[in-house]
C-alpha positions, 0 to 999 in steps of 0.5 A: 971332538972325541969319537964319543962326542962326534957319535953323540951329536951324529947319531943319538936323536937329540932332544934339544938345540943344546944339550948339555953335552958333558962328556961322563968319565964316571960318576960318584956320591954327589960328584958327576966326573967328565973326561976332560977332568972336570967335576960337578957337583950334581944338585939336581940328583939326576932329576930326583934319581940320584937320592944316595948320590951316585953308586952307592956302595949297597946298591952297586954290591947288590947288582953285582950280585944278582948279575952271577945269579940271573938276568932276564928269564921270562916276562913280568909276572909268570915266574917267581923271582926272589929280587921282585918278591922281596922288594915288593914285600919292603915297599908294601910294608911301608905302606898303607894296607889299602897299598898292597900289591905293586906292579913293576914297570921300567919308567915313570910314564909306564907307571901313569899308563899303568894307573890309568888302564887300571882306573878305566877297566876297575870302574868301567869309567873313561873320563879323567880329571887333571890339573894345569901345569902338571907333568906326567910323562910323554907317551900318549896317555900320560902326555893326555893327562899333562896340564900345558898345552904347549907339550900336548898340542903338537901330538893331537888327538890324545884321550879323549874326555880328559878335563883340566881344573886349577890345582890347589882350587875347589872349583874341581870338586863338582867336576868330579862325577859319577862318569869320572874314572880317576882324578891324577894329580901330583901331591906336590907339583913337580915340572910345574914350578915345585907347588905342594899341594893344600891340605884342606884342598886335598882332603876334599878331594879325596872325600869327594872322590870317594862319595862319587866312585871316583879313583883317586892316583897320586903321581909320585914319581919326583916326590916319592922316596924321602924327597920331600921328608916324607917316604911319600909326600901323601903322608904329610897331608894324611890323604891316601890314594886308591893308586900310587905310581912311583919311579926315579928315585926308586931303583937307586940309578937303575931304571924302574917304576910301579904302580901300587894299589889294593888287590881288589883293584887289581883283580880286573888285570887278570881276566876279560882277557888274561893277561890285559896289562903285560910288560917284558922287561918290568920289574927287571931282576937287577933293577928290582936287587937295586931298588931292594938295596936302595930302600932298605938304605933310605929306611936306616939312614935318617933321611927324614931329617936330612931333607928337612935339614936341607929345606932349613938350610936353603931357606936360611942361605938363599935370601937377597935382592933377584930371588923371589922365593924359596918353594917345595918340600924337604929336598924338593925345592924350588928358587924362585927368581925374579924373571927368566933371563936372571935364571939363565945367567945363574944356571950358565954361570953355576956350570962353569963353576962346576955345580949342576943345576936346571929349570922346570918345564913349565917354569924357566924362572924357577931353578931346580934344587933336588940335591942328593940326601947323602950330601954334607953340609959345607958342600951344600952350604959352598953351592948355595954360596956359589948359587949366590954370588952367581945371582949377585954378578947379574942383577 
């Protein structure tokens, strides 16, 4: 065991009994390289983070340039910093007019926490409606609106007055009432099994929220930045949220998150008292510089078409015995196999063949497929062929 591995297992807090344990040397493009000379295709993009692959040159250049200017200088929101302002302008310029102001944070769960607080303060209400099998993060507020008891129960009591409904079920409409601060959902459930919302249902939820003065929060932490074939998944549905939460692919590999809303809604963060939601490192200038470069490349790289092509190839190639379904949108896909034992065996064999796969938190029979959007078709075809061979070897 190397010195680094020894330190990892002795001193890094572990989150499972069997971590993957790859000792990383470097990463480039679609590949992760280990210190023992192996090379792995990252077919899950670091869980939907590295949409432009690892160390995209434009992102790296932006990081290096900002390093020569300054790092942290002041807590969020007090100084005018060019990387923050430039990225905020570019990001909001891609969004509907009602999503014109952004609050930068460090991660997805922080974005959810901020969105929940914003909804409570703006509406003066404290009830939330969330959905079974949703996943919004692991801090207390985010966990409170995450819809699976196995993750919630060890940390109870959580936020009170959080109610859960079935995703894509009209029964939720009667649960949205005058005391509801917000409805929070993923337009495509990620950890719940890559399940898109039904467009008609989502329209009804939007209408009911508007009728009752309830805010609609979309968690696009995993589905954003062309992962589903649109810059943001809500564009598939023609439904605009009141608050949009972002992270993962946002920073091009740097820690970055945000929640976006209107100037009117954000006014409540400025008073009673001032500075009532603050962060030290949110909108870090290096992360903002990386995120700006990342978004510029995404906007000009034809990635909408590429994401749809990835889905087309997956649906065409991933067929046969042992496969129940390929579902999702764009390059946010789930390969449903017949049972959990087959899924575990396939993921293990693919790992041994140099392909990193995984499953979602709420489904151990579904393989997550979320390749970097830069992946070339030949490499993707080879990966799918390896997956098919692994399935055939274990049915």
